[in-house]
Structures are given as C-alpha cells and as structure tokens.
C-alpha positions as CSV (number, residue, x, y, z in Angstrom):
1,M,-39.5,1.1,-16.7
2,I,-37.3,-1.3,-14.8
3,E,-36.7,-0.3,-11.2
4,I,-33.2,-1.0,-9.9
5,A,-33.2,-2.3,-6.3
6,V,-31.1,-0.3,-3.9
7,R,-28.3,-2.5,-2.5
8,K,-28.1,-3.2,1.2
9,I,-24.5,-3.5,2.3
10,I,-23.2,-4.2,5.8
11,H,-19.6,-3.7,6.9
12,V,-19.0,-5.7,10.0
13,D,-15.9,-4.8,12.0
14,M,-14.9,-6.6,15.2
15,D,-14.0,-4.3,18.1
16,A,-10.3,-4.4,19.0
17,F,-10.3,-8.0,17.8
18,Y,-7.0,-9.5,18.8
19,A,-6.9,-7.7,22.1
20,S,-10.6,-8.5,22.8
21,V,-9.9,-12.2,22.2
22,E,-7.0,-12.0,24.8
23,Q,-9.2,-10.3,27.3
24,R,-12.0,-12.9,26.8
25,D,-9.6,-15.8,27.3
26,N,-7.8,-14.3,30.3
27,P,-10.2,-12.7,32.9
28,E,-7.2,-11.0,34.6
29,L,-6.9,-8.8,31.5
30,H,-10.5,-7.5,31.8
31,G,-10.7,-3.7,32.0
32,K,-6.9,-3.3,31.7
33,P,-4.8,-1.7,28.9
34,V,-3.6,-4.6,26.7
35,A,-1.4,-4.7,23.7
36,V,-0.9,-7.7,21.5
37,G,2.7,-7.9,20.5
38,Y,6.0,-7.9,22.3
39,G,7.3,-5.3,24.8
40,A,10.9,-5.6,23.8
41,K,12.9,-2.6,22.6
42,R,12.2,-3.4,18.9
43,G,8.7,-4.7,19.4
44,V,5.6,-3.4,17.6
45,V,2.0,-3.2,18.8
46,A,-0.2,-5.5,16.6
47,A,-3.4,-4.5,18.3
48,A,-4.6,-2.5,21.4
49,S,-7.6,-2.8,23.7
50,Y,-9.9,0.2,24.1
51,E,-8.4,0.8,27.6
52,A,-5.0,1.1,25.9
53,R,-6.3,3.3,23.1
54,A,-7.5,5.8,25.7
55,F,-3.8,6.5,26.3
56,G,-3.1,6.9,22.6
57,V,-1.7,3.4,22.0
58,R,-2.3,2.3,18.4
59,S,-1.4,-0.7,16.2
60,A,1.9,-0.5,14.4
61,M,3.3,1.8,17.2
62,P,6.7,0.9,18.5
63,S,6.4,-0.9,21.8
64,T,8.7,1.6,23.6
65,T,6.5,4.5,22.5
66,A,3.4,2.6,23.6
67,L,4.9,2.0,27.1
68,R,5.9,5.7,27.4
69,Q,2.3,6.7,26.7
70,C,0.8,3.9,28.9
71,P,3.3,2.7,31.6
72,D,0.8,0.1,32.8
73,L,0.4,-1.4,29.4
74,I,0.3,-5.2,29.4
75,F,1.8,-7.0,26.4
76,V,0.6,-10.4,25.4
77,P,2.1,-12.4,22.6
78,P,-0.1,-12.9,19.5
79,R,-1.9,-16.2,19.0
80,F,-2.8,-16.1,15.4
81,E,-4.1,-19.7,15.3
82,V,-6.8,-18.6,17.9
83,Y,-7.7,-15.5,15.9
84,R,-8.1,-17.5,12.7
85,A,-10.3,-20.0,14.5
86,V,-12.6,-17.2,15.9
87,S,-12.6,-15.6,12.5
88,R,-13.9,-18.8,10.9
89,Q,-16.6,-19.0,13.6
90,I,-17.7,-15.5,12.7
91,R,-17.8,-16.1,9.0
92,E,-20.0,-19.1,9.6
93,I,-22.5,-16.7,11.2
94,F,-22.3,-14.4,8.2
95,A,-23.0,-17.4,5.9
96,A,-26.3,-18.0,7.6
97,Y,-27.5,-14.6,6.2
98,T,-25.9,-14.3,2.8
99,P,-23.4,-16.0,0.4
100,L,-22.2,-12.6,-0.7
101,I,-19.3,-12.1,1.9
102,E,-16.1,-10.3,1.1
103,P,-13.6,-10.7,3.9
104,L,-11.1,-7.8,4.2
105,S,-9.2,-9.4,7.1
106,L,-9.7,-11.7,10.0
107,D,-11.8,-9.1,11.8
108,E,-13.9,-7.3,9.1
109,A,-16.0,-8.1,6.0
110,Y,-18.5,-6.7,3.7
111,L,-21.9,-8.4,3.4
112,D,-24.5,-7.8,0.6
113,V,-27.8,-8.6,2.3
114,T,-30.1,-7.1,-0.4
115,E,-31.7,-10.6,-0.5
116,N,-30.7,-12.1,2.8
117,L,-31.2,-15.8,3.5
118,R,-33.4,-15.2,6.5
119,G,-35.8,-12.9,4.8
120,L,-35.2,-10.0,7.3
121,P,-36.9,-6.8,6.0
122,T,-34.1,-4.4,6.6
123,A,-30.3,-4.4,6.6
124,S,-30.3,-2.7,10.0
125,A,-32.3,-5.6,11.5
126,T,-30.0,-8.1,9.8
127,A,-26.9,-6.3,11.2
128,S,-28.4,-6.3,14.7
129,E,-29.1,-10.0,14.6
130,I,-25.6,-10.8,13.2
131,R,-24.0,-8.8,16.0
132,A,-26.2,-10.4,18.6
133,R,-25.2,-13.9,17.4
134,I,-21.5,-13.0,17.3
135,L,-21.8,-11.8,20.9
136,A,-23.7,-14.9,22.0
137,E,-21.4,-17.4,20.2
138,T,-18.0,-15.8,20.7
139,Q,-18.5,-13.4,23.7
140,L,-17.0,-10.7,21.5
141,T,-18.6,-7.4,20.3
142,A,-18.8,-6.2,16.7
143,S,-19.7,-2.8,15.2
144,A,-21.5,-2.5,11.9
145,G,-22.1,0.1,9.2
146,I,-25.1,-0.1,6.9
147,S,-25.6,1.7,3.7
148,Y,-26.3,1.3,-0.1
149,N,-22.6,0.9,-1.1
150,K,-19.3,-0.3,0.3
151,F,-17.6,3.1,0.7
152,L,-20.4,4.5,2.9
153,A,-20.9,1.2,4.9
154,K,-17.2,1.2,5.8
155,L,-17.4,4.8,7.0
156,A,-20.6,4.1,8.9
157,S,-19.0,1.2,10.9
158,D,-16.7,3.7,12.6
159,M,-19.5,6.0,13.8
160,R,-20.8,3.9,16.8
161,K,-17.7,2.0,17.9
162,P,-17.4,-0.1,20.0
163,N,-20.5,-2.4,20.0
164,G,-22.8,-0.2,17.9
165,Q,-24.1,0.3,14.4
166,F,-24.9,3.2,12.2
167,V,-27.1,3.6,9.0
168,I,-26.5,5.9,6.1
169,P,-29.6,5.8,3.9
170,P,-29.5,6.6,0.2
171,Q,-31.1,10.0,0.6
172,L,-28.5,11.1,3.1
173,G,-25.3,9.6,1.5
174,A,-24.1,12.7,-0.3
175,K,-25.0,14.9,2.7
176,F,-23.0,12.6,5.1
177,I,-19.9,13.0,2.9
178,E,-20.2,16.9,2.8
179,S,-19.0,17.6,6.3
180,L,-16.5,14.7,6.6
181,P,-12.8,15.5,6.5
182,V,-11.1,13.9,3.5
183,K,-8.5,12.4,5.9
184,K,-11.4,10.3,7.3
185,F,-12.2,8.8,3.9
186,H,-11.4,5.1,3.7
187,G,-8.6,4.7,1.1
188,V,-7.2,8.2,1.5
189,G,-3.9,7.9,3.3
190,P,-1.9,10.7,5.0
191,V,0.1,11.6,1.9
192,T,-3.0,11.9,-0.3
193,A,-4.9,13.8,2.4
194,D,-2.0,16.3,2.5
195,R,-2.1,16.7,-1.3
196,L,-5.9,17.3,-1.1
197,N,-5.5,19.8,1.7
198,G,-2.8,21.6,-0.3
199,L,-5.3,22.1,-3.1
200,G,-7.8,23.6,-0.6
201,I,-9.8,20.4,-0.3
202,H,-10.4,19.6,3.3
203,T,-14.0,18.2,3.4
204,G,-16.3,16.2,1.2
205,A,-18.0,19.4,0.2
206,D,-14.7,20.8,-1.0
207,L,-14.1,17.6,-3.0
208,R,-17.5,17.7,-4.5
209,A,-16.9,21.3,-5.7
210,Q,-14.0,20.1,-8.0
211,S,-14.5,19.1,-11.6
212,I,-13.6,15.6,-12.7
213,E,-11.0,17.2,-15.1
214,F,-9.4,19.0,-12.1
215,L,-9.2,15.8,-10.1
216,Q,-7.8,13.7,-12.9
217,Q,-5.2,16.4,-13.6
218,H,-3.9,16.1,-10.1
219,F,-4.6,12.5,-9.2
220,G,-4.7,10.6,-12.5
221,R,-7.0,7.6,-12.7
222,S,-7.9,8.1,-9.0
223,G,-9.6,11.4,-9.9
224,A,-12.7,9.7,-11.2
225,W,-13.0,7.7,-7.9
226,Y,-12.7,10.9,-5.8
227,Y,-15.3,12.6,-8.0
228,A,-17.7,9.7,-7.4
229,I,-17.3,9.2,-3.6
230,A,-17.7,12.9,-3.1
231,R,-21.2,12.3,-4.3
232,G,-21.8,9.2,-2.2
233,E,-21.4,6.9,-5.3
234,D,-19.6,3.6,-5.3
235,D,-20.6,0.8,-7.7
236,R,-18.2,-1.8,-6.5
237,P,-19.9,-5.1,-5.8
238,V,-19.4,-7.3,-2.8
239,E,-17.0,-10.0,-4.2
240,P,-17.2,-13.3,-2.3
241,N,-14.1,-14.7,-4.0
242,R,-12.0,-11.7,-4.2
243,P,-8.5,-12.9,-5.2
244,R,-5.6,-12.2,-2.9
245,K,-3.4,-9.6,-4.5
246,S,-0.2,-10.3,-2.7
247,S,1.6,-12.4,0.0
248,G,4.2,-10.8,2.1
249,S,6.2,-11.2,5.3
250,E,8.4,-8.8,7.2
251,T,10.4,-8.7,10.4
252,T,11.8,-6.1,12.7
253,F,15.4,-6.9,13.8
254,A,16.3,-6.9,17.5
255,E,19.2,-4.5,16.6
256,D,19.8,-2.3,13.5
257,R,21.7,-4.2,10.8
258,I,24.4,-2.7,8.5
259,L,26.4,-5.8,7.4
260,P,25.2,-7.2,4.1
261,A,25.3,-10.8,5.3
262,E,23.0,-10.0,8.3
263,I,20.6,-8.0,6.1
264,E,20.5,-10.7,3.5
265,A,19.9,-13.4,6.1
266,G,16.7,-11.6,7.1
267,I,15.7,-11.2,3.5
268,L,16.1,-14.9,2.8
269,E,14.1,-15.8,5.9
270,M,11.2,-13.6,4.8
271,A,11.4,-15.0,1.3
272,D,11.1,-18.5,2.7
273,D,8.0,-17.5,4.6
274,V,6.4,-16.1,1.4
275,W,7.5,-19.1,-0.6
276,A,5.8,-21.5,1.9
277,W,2.5,-19.6,1.4
278,C,2.9,-19.7,-2.4
279,E,3.7,-23.4,-2.5
280,K,0.9,-24.2,-0.1
281,N,-1.7,-22.3,-2.1
282,Q,-0.2,-23.0,-5.5
283,S,-0.3,-19.3,-6.2
284,F,2.8,-17.9,-8.0
285,G,3.4,-14.3,-8.8
286,A,5.4,-12.3,-11.4
287,T,6.3,-9.3,-9.1
288,V,8.7,-9.4,-6.2
289,T,9.0,-6.5,-3.8
290,V,11.5,-5.9,-1.1
291,K,10.8,-3.4,1.7
292,I,13.5,-1.8,3.8
293,K,12.9,0.4,6.9
294,Y,15.9,2.3,8.2
295,A,16.7,3.3,11.8
296,D,15.5,6.8,11.0
297,F,12.1,5.2,9.9
298,R,12.6,6.0,6.2
299,I,11.0,3.3,4.0
300,V,12.4,2.2,0.7
301,T,10.9,-0.4,-1.6
302,R,12.4,-2.1,-4.7
303,S,10.3,-4.2,-7.1
304,R,10.9,-6.4,-10.2
305,T,8.4,-8.0,-12.5
306,I,9.5,-10.9,-14.6
307,S,7.9,-12.6,-17.6
308,G,6.0,-15.7,-16.4
309,T,6.1,-16.4,-12.6
310,V,8.5,-16.9,-9.8
311,A,8.2,-20.6,-9.8
312,T,10.9,-21.8,-7.5
313,R,12.2,-20.7,-4.1
314,D,15.7,-20.3,-5.5
315,R,14.4,-17.8,-8.1
316,L,12.6,-15.9,-5.3
317,H,15.8,-15.9,-3.3
318,D,17.8,-14.6,-6.3
319,I,15.4,-11.7,-7.1
320,S,15.0,-10.7,-3.5
321,L,18.8,-10.6,-2.9
322,S,19.4,-8.6,-6.1
323,L,16.7,-6.1,-5.0
324,V,18.1,-5.5,-1.5
325,R,21.7,-5.3,-2.9
326,S,20.5,-2.3,-5.0
327,V,20.4,-0.2,-1.8
328,Y,24.1,-1.0,-0.9
329,P,26.2,0.4,0.6
330,V,24.2,0.8,3.8
331,T,25.3,3.9,5.7
332,T,22.2,4.0,8.1
333,G,21.2,0.9,10.0
334,I,18.2,-1.2,8.8
335,R,15.6,-2.0,11.4
336,L,13.1,-3.9,9.2
337,V,13.0,-5.9,6.0
338,G,10.2,-7.5,4.1
339,V,9.5,-9.5,1.0
340,A,6.3,-9.8,-1.0
341,V,5.1,-11.5,-4.1
342,S,2.2,-10.1,-6.2
343,K,0.6,-10.2,-9.7
344,F,-0.4,-13.8,-9.2
345,A,-1.1,-16.1,-12.1
346,S,-3.6,-18.1,-10.0
347,D,-5.4,-17.2,-6.8
348,T,-6.6,-20.1,-4.8
349,D,-6.6,-18.3,-1.4
350,C,-9.4,-15.7,-1.2
351,Q,-9.1,-15.2,2.6
352,L,-6.9,-12.2,3.6
353,D,-5.0,-12.8,6.8
354,L,-3.6,-9.3,7.0
355,A,-1.1,-9.1,9.8
356,L,-0.6,-12.9,10.0
357,D,2.3,-12.7,7.6
358,A,4.2,-10.2,9.7
359,K,6.6,-11.3,12.4
360,L,6.4,-9.1,15.4
361,S,9.6,-9.2,17.3
C-alpha cells in the first residue's frame, strides 16, 4: 500500500504591508493611524495601519469616510516602487526554503514546504524561521497560517494577526470549519454569503449538512467546491508559475463626470495603462472589460471577447470606447472608470501586483 504524504502548506501574509512600510521608513508615523492613499474628497484608502483599523478604517474606503471615523488619520501617498522592492526581498527569503511559491499579491503567498530546502522537521518551525528572517531583514512583521491545504492555511493566517501564526492539523480541519461563519470563508463574498444565509446556511456545519446535489442546484459548478471545503478538503496545488489572469487599471475622477468626452478621456487613459503592461509583458488577451462606478456607488461592467487577441492599442481603444458607449446616455454622474484585459493567449508575468494597476486619486 502506497502512503500519500500529507502536504505542508504555509500562507504568509504581511501585516498591514503598505502602511507598515511607511511607518518603518518614517519614525514620526510610529504608533499613529496611517492610511496609504490620498485624503482628497475623491480619494480612496489603499491600506491602513492597525492603529487606523482600530477606528474602523479599511482599504477601499473613501477617504472622506475614513477621516470621519478617524479625524487624526494621516494620509501618505503610495510608493509602489518601494513596496515592489520589499516584496522581492521577502520572496528571496521564501526561495531559501522552497521553490514552490505561489504569490497572490505583493504581500502574501502560499508556500509548499512538504519537502523544504532546509530540512526543517515541521511546517510550523519553517514558518517561524521565515517570519523571523523577514523581521530581521526588513523590520516588518508577517503572520502565517499552516495547514495541509491552501484553503485552511489561508483561514489560519488570519487567526493570530498581527505577528503570529496558527496551525490547523489534518485531524482538526473539518472541526475547524464547523463553527466558522461562511462569510469568513476565503472566496465567499458578501453576495454569496447572503445567498447561503438565505438558504439557512450560516456556518461550516450548516454547509456540511447539505448534499452536493443541493449545492450544485443553487450554486452551479461552485457547489462541488463548497461541498469539499465544508469538509476541510482542497486539492489545489501550490502553483509557482500561476499565470496572471488579467491586467486592469482604474481611476476615480476628482469630480463626477457626465459628458461623454470626459468619460471617454478617462477610459482611454486606463486603456493606455493596460496596453503598456500588455506590450511590456507580451501578453495579449481576447476579452476586454470596462468598469463604471456611478456617483450612487452602483457598479456596471461591460465585456467583449473577440476571436484572436487584442493585438494593438488602437483595437483596445475601439473596444473600450464601444463598451462604455453602451451605457449612454449618462443620467447619473460617473465617479470611476476602469479597463481590463483578460483571457490571455500568453502569460509571461506570473507575479500579481494587485493594487499597483489602480490609480488612487
């Protein structure tokens, strides 16, 4: 009989990464509520320090709301080139332990340390050493979740934040899920959580009580995934060269826009940002998506998939403009527009830079 080794997966998540870098580099910010972003009327919080989070300040929150909740909030402009450099430094530390690294963003990654390069006996010891090295070499803290699959490792990394780690061993995986609210499940957003709650499913135990047929009836292909995670099962491997699925850029206007010429100027600017990435990485997609957020915070998206790929900037411009024109006439002001390209024919950039494509104004 062949014995299958239990995988040892670590999810490393830097603590308030952008804000922590700013506090590290400016001692005057130590211990103070800090938001990375712009405090202007139409600004958005990109990241918040733990001191700011104590007041309810969160990423993606409008700056005006953040300032109402925390009048002493200090805004600092983002320095993405610095965050990228620190992220590379952290990934070099990861590489000393395993080649199986799957970056999710600049500040988090999965590591498969089943057979780690340093021969450490446990994943917990490996995570402790990695976190200690990150602190020594960057003066920043990281939290870690350790388990036998990615889903549980991700959940575990939130349990001892900041600057801690938590282990969910195989014999306790299903038990851990039972009492957890489904809204806490990674990958279950507010809309899906509301749908689950509406079906009487509030916890992992409630989810586990459902048949796979019931879940597939209500959630389609995702039903099998929910059935598995309710039992602590997740067979996804750590993928070191996971292809980037999309490239996008968006901007919040200083004032709401209604005039087509002003809206389209923003769309073209975002399309140019995306095209610069596509050209640099020689990755060209078949699907173009335009995102529109109105003054009342309604969000509308329009997408088009073509045969072949969007191979020129002019083609990206044409498709983007035709998509945004499909929402005309505009009767409510538009506060944000975005353009994204996906369904790549080739993927040469496996590093996800999350918020780096967004323009925070």
